[in-house]
MIZA-766647 format. One record per residue (C-alpha): residue number from 0; residue in one letter; x, y, z. Coordinates in steps of 0.02 Angstrom, whole numbers, plus 50000, padded with zeros to 5 digits. Layout:
BEGIN
+-----+--------+-------+-------+-------+
: num : residu :    px :    py :    pz :
+-----+--------+-------+-------+-------+
: NUM :      A :     X :     Y :     Z :
...
+-----+--------+-------+-------+-------+
end
This chain:
BEGIN
+-----+--------+-------+-------+-------+
: num : residu :    px :    py :    pz :
+-----+--------+-------+-------+-------+
:   0 :      M : 50009 : 50017 : 50004 :
:   1 :      S : 50060 : 50163 : 49947 :
:   2 :      A : 50093 : 50298 : 50080 :
:   3 :      T : 49963 : 50457 : 50059 :
:   4 :      P : 50083 : 50585 : 49986 :
:   5 :      V : 50108 : 50750 : 50072 :
:   6 :      L : 50027 : 50892 : 49985 :
:   7 :      T : 50132 : 51054 : 50011 :
:   8 :      A : 50117 : 51245 : 49917 :
:   9 :      A : 50233 : 51382 : 49918 :
:  10 :      L : 50135 : 51532 : 50022 :
:  11 :      A : 50173 : 51735 : 50027 :
:  12 :      G : 50150 : 51712 : 50211 :
:  13 :      V : 49970 : 51686 : 50286 :
:  14 :      P : 49936 : 51858 : 50332 :
:  15 :      I : 49798 : 51984 : 50424 :
:  16 :      G : 49756 : 52127 : 50355 :
:  17 :      I : 49592 : 52204 : 50284 :
:  18 :      Q : 49492 : 52172 : 50119 :
:  19 :      R : 49570 : 52298 : 49979 :
:  20 :      Q : 49436 : 52241 : 49857 :
:  21 :      G : 49289 : 52141 : 49807 :
:  22 :      V : 49149 : 52109 : 49862 :
:  23 :      W : 49184 : 52068 : 50042 :
:  24 :      Q : 49298 : 52226 : 50047 :
:  25 :      G : 49332 : 52293 : 50205 :
:  26 :      R : 49321 : 52154 : 50302 :
:  27 :      R : 49462 : 52074 : 50417 :
:  28 :      Q : 49521 : 51913 : 50356 :
:  29 :      I : 49661 : 51791 : 50388 :
:  30 :      F : 49752 : 51784 : 50201 :
:  31 :      V : 49828 : 51632 : 50119 :
:  32 :      R : 49932 : 51708 : 49989 :
:  33 :      F : 49990 : 51584 : 49852 :
:  34 :      A : 50162 : 51643 : 49815 :
:  35 :      G : 50193 : 51717 : 49644 :
:  36 :      P : 50375 : 51723 : 49572 :
:  37 :      A : 50438 : 51901 : 49631 :
:  38 :      E : 50367 : 51848 : 49801 :
:  39 :      T : 50476 : 51776 : 49957 :
:  40 :      A : 50372 : 51595 : 49993 :
:  41 :      T : 50386 : 51483 : 50127 :
:  42 :      M : 50345 : 51303 : 50087 :
:  43 :      Y : 50181 : 51257 : 50212 :
:  44 :      T : 50122 : 51084 : 50214 :
:  45 :      A : 49925 : 51061 : 50199 :
:  46 :      D : 49924 : 51020 : 50391 :
:  47 :      A : 50034 : 51146 : 50415 :
:  48 :      L : 49918 : 51283 : 50356 :
:  49 :      A : 49759 : 51202 : 50454 :
:  50 :      R : 49857 : 51235 : 50611 :
:  51 :      E : 49935 : 51406 : 50577 :
:  52 :      L : 49753 : 51442 : 50529 :
:  53 :      A : 49661 : 51342 : 50690 :
:  54 :      R : 49786 : 51464 : 50790 :
:  55 :      G : 49759 : 51643 : 50712 :
:  56 :      L : 49561 : 51622 : 50718 :
:  57 :      E : 49589 : 51572 : 50920 :
:  58 :      R : 49684 : 51717 : 50944 :
:  59 :      S : 49573 : 51860 : 50867 :
:  60 :      V : 49402 : 51888 : 50798 :
:  61 :      F : 49385 : 51874 : 50599 :
:  62 :      H : 49239 : 51899 : 50453 :
:  63 :      S : 49342 : 51774 : 50340 :
:  64 :      V : 49459 : 51666 : 50265 :
:  65 :      C : 49532 : 51744 : 50120 :
:  66 :      V : 49614 : 51630 : 49983 :
:  67 :      S : 49711 : 51725 : 49842 :
:  68 :      G : 49888 : 51752 : 49750 :
:  69 :      R : 49946 : 51670 : 49612 :
:  70 :      D : 49839 : 51536 : 49534 :
:  71 :      A : 49752 : 51483 : 49682 :
:  72 :      L : 49638 : 51359 : 49620 :
:  73 :      G : 49779 : 51276 : 49529 :
:  74 :      N : 49825 : 51204 : 49702 :
:  75 :      A : 49640 : 51120 : 49724 :
:  76 :      D : 49699 : 50979 : 49797 :
:  77 :      Y : 49804 : 51085 : 49931 :
:  78 :      I : 49660 : 51222 : 49974 :
:  79 :      T : 49529 : 51046 : 49997 :
:  80 :      A : 49641 : 50980 : 50109 :
:  81 :      A : 49699 : 51132 : 50223 :
:  82 :      L : 49506 : 51197 : 50231 :
:  83 :      S : 49432 : 51016 : 50262 :
:  84 :      Q : 49527 : 51036 : 50433 :
:  85 :      L : 49435 : 51206 : 50498 :
:  86 :      R : 49319 : 51184 : 50636 :
:  87 :      G : 49194 : 51338 : 50675 :
:  88 :      G : 49115 : 51378 : 50509 :
:  89 :      V : 49208 : 51523 : 50485 :
:  90 :      P : 49167 : 51578 : 50304 :
:  91 :      V : 49286 : 51560 : 50154 :
:  92 :      I : 49317 : 51660 : 50004 :
:  93 :      V : 49435 : 51596 : 49868 :
:  94 :      D : 49471 : 51733 : 49760 :
:  95 :      T : 49518 : 51675 : 49571 :
:  96 :      D : 49552 : 51735 : 49401 :
:  97 :      G : 49433 : 51581 : 49325 :
:  98 :      Q : 49538 : 51515 : 49224 :
:  99 :      R : 49540 : 51348 : 49300 :
: 100 :      P : 49331 : 51294 : 49293 :
: 101 :      D : 49372 : 51126 : 49334 :
: 102 :      A : 49446 : 51164 : 49504 :
: 103 :      V : 49275 : 51233 : 49571 :
: 104 :      A : 49200 : 51054 : 49584 :
: 105 :      A : 49356 : 51009 : 49695 :
: 106 :      V : 49341 : 51168 : 49834 :
: 107 :      H : 49161 : 51204 : 49833 :
: 108 :      A : 49115 : 51116 : 49994 :
: 109 :      H : 49224 : 51204 : 50080 :
: 110 :      V : 49221 : 51365 : 50014 :
: 111 :      S : 49075 : 51496 : 50064 :
: 112 :      M : 49105 : 51635 : 49918 :
: 113 :      L : 49213 : 51619 : 49740 :
: 114 :      Q : 49276 : 51771 : 49691 :
: 115 :      I : 49298 : 51790 : 49502 :
: 116 :      T : 49436 : 51927 : 49473 :
: 117 :      L : 49437 : 51992 : 49302 :
: 118 :      E : 49560 : 52125 : 49253 :
: 119 :      P : 49510 : 52207 : 49084 :
: 120 :      P : 49595 : 52206 : 48930 :
: 121 :      I : 49529 : 52009 : 48949 :
: 122 :      S : 49519 : 51907 : 48783 :
: 123 :      A : 49377 : 51813 : 48714 :
: 124 :      V : 49452 : 51675 : 48771 :
: 125 :      A : 49496 : 51697 : 48929 :
: 126 :      L : 49332 : 51789 : 48990 :
: 127 :      E : 49259 : 51614 : 48930 :
: 128 :      R : 49340 : 51514 : 49058 :
: 129 :      A : 49292 : 51630 : 49181 :
: 130 :      L : 49121 : 51608 : 49140 :
: 131 :      Q : 49128 : 51429 : 49135 :
: 132 :      S : 49196 : 51455 : 49332 :
: 133 :      V : 49033 : 51550 : 49342 :
: 134 :      T : 48940 : 51407 : 49275 :
: 135 :      A : 49019 : 51277 : 49379 :
: 136 :      A : 48975 : 51391 : 49528 :
: 137 :      V : 48806 : 51398 : 49494 :
: 138 :      T : 48793 : 51196 : 49457 :
: 139 :      L : 48840 : 51163 : 49616 :
: 140 :      K : 48750 : 51295 : 49730 :
: 141 :      C : 48924 : 51365 : 49787 :
: 142 :      G : 48903 : 51566 : 49850 :
: 143 :      H : 49001 : 51658 : 49689 :
: 144 :      A : 49030 : 51829 : 49639 :
: 145 :      V : 49103 : 51958 : 49500 :
: 146 :      V : 49216 : 52062 : 49517 :
: 147 :      V : 49309 : 52177 : 49371 :
: 148 :      A : 49453 : 52268 : 49429 :
: 149 :      G : 49481 : 52398 : 49296 :
: 150 :      S : 49626 : 52507 : 49268 :
: 151 :      D : 49623 : 52726 : 49198 :
: 152 :      E : 49610 : 52625 : 49018 :
: 153 :      T : 49454 : 52504 : 49055 :
: 154 :      S : 49315 : 52558 : 48935 :
: 155 :      D : 49138 : 52572 : 48985 :
: 156 :      A : 49104 : 52466 : 48851 :
: 157 :      E : 49220 : 52334 : 48916 :
: 158 :      Y : 49141 : 52328 : 49094 :
: 159 :      L : 48976 : 52314 : 49007 :
: 160 :      Q : 49007 : 52165 : 48915 :
: 161 :      I : 49087 : 52094 : 49070 :
: 162 :      V : 48903 : 52128 : 49153 :
: 163 :      E : 48819 : 52070 : 48994 :
: 164 :      E : 48916 : 51892 : 48978 :
: 165 :      V : 48906 : 51865 : 49183 :
: 166 :      H : 48722 : 51899 : 49182 :
: 167 :      K : 48671 : 51776 : 49055 :
: 168 :      V : 48726 : 51629 : 49158 :
: 169 :      S : 48703 : 51712 : 49320 :
: 170 :      P : 48574 : 51828 : 49336 :
: 171 :      D : 48582 : 51838 : 49528 :
: 172 :      A : 48780 : 51855 : 49554 :
: 173 :      P : 48829 : 52022 : 49647 :
: 174 :      I : 48966 : 52106 : 49526 :
: 175 :      V : 49074 : 52226 : 49585 :
: 176 :      L : 49142 : 52382 : 49464 :
: 177 :      H : 49309 : 52441 : 49526 :
: 178 :      P : 49380 : 52599 : 49438 :
: 179 :      G : 49555 : 52639 : 49389 :
: 180 :      Q : 49666 : 52726 : 49497 :
: 181 :      S : 49654 : 52906 : 49441 :
: 182 :      T : 49460 : 52903 : 49528 :
: 183 :      E : 49520 : 52789 : 49690 :
: 184 :      R : 49661 : 52970 : 49706 :
: 185 :      G : 49510 : 53072 : 49667 :
: 186 :      P : 49307 : 53106 : 49671 :
: 187 :      M : 49202 : 53009 : 49582 :
: 188 :      D : 49144 : 53088 : 49443 :
: 189 :      R : 48957 : 53074 : 49339 :
: 190 :      R : 49049 : 52950 : 49224 :
: 191 :      W : 49010 : 52818 : 49355 :
: 192 :      S : 48841 : 52867 : 49393 :
: 193 :      V : 48785 : 52837 : 49212 :
: 194 :      L : 48909 : 52685 : 49186 :
: 195 :      L : 48814 : 52594 : 49333 :
: 196 :      E : 48637 : 52673 : 49272 :
: 197 :      H : 48680 : 52576 : 49113 :
: 198 :      A : 48735 : 52402 : 49187 :
: 199 :      M : 48591 : 52393 : 49315 :
: 200 :      A : 48498 : 52380 : 49174 :
: 201 :      R : 48583 : 52244 : 49124 :
: 202 :      H : 48629 : 52171 : 49294 :
: 203 :      R : 48529 : 52217 : 49451 :
: 204 :      D : 48647 : 52173 : 49533 :
: 205 :      V : 48810 : 52275 : 49498 :
: 206 :      A : 48902 : 52407 : 49627 :
: 207 :      V : 49055 : 52518 : 49617 :
: 208 :      H : 49173 : 52512 : 49764 :
: 209 :      V : 49326 : 52609 : 49752 :
: 210 :      R : 49483 : 52516 : 49809 :
: 211 :      L : 49559 : 52528 : 49970 :
: 212 :      T : 49737 : 52567 : 49994 :
: 213 :      G : 49864 : 52580 : 50108 :
: 214 :      Q : 49992 : 52437 : 50221 :
: 215 :      A : 49839 : 52375 : 50314 :
: 216 :      T : 49750 : 52333 : 50167 :
: 217 :      L : 49773 : 52164 : 50055 :
: 218 :      R : 49698 : 52063 : 49931 :
+-----+--------+-------+-------+-------+
end
């Protein structure tokens, strides 16, 4: 009989912070951040991550656990192994780019919210895969939301296209639109009122949120 393999992953730590963006923006969370190429990584087994999360949740009060960072759902088995050990019913949100729709089924039993974050411009192929992830969440009855993390170059047409396409597969999904940096640093002009009007004509549950900034915030 072969031994059960030890699941490990490279994490950019398990920090505590305020959620910078998305449907649970402003919530105090413990973050499980998968490391990107330029980040300092620490190897965690799934069991070690579960113990780290349990200690954190015992010591303080949090709204939720946020699983994010580079290609989080590329580690679906690892996430499942760690989260299945958590007790106490703390909500878990997984923030993903939606490019691994087949992985949604592996994690959905341990996830309260699947957040698909899109950063325009997005190719037709990438948008289609993200929509497949939304469809998987609908089929599995997994809570889900879509975030459009725009830049100063993102056009109204790009925002509205994503809203329309999401509505086709999930008419009730919360959608959050984030403006670019110029709006985050200054007043919100009338463009956003008009854009929100047009977006809500296509999909009722749409909100515009200015992203939080500063050392206290994470994503």
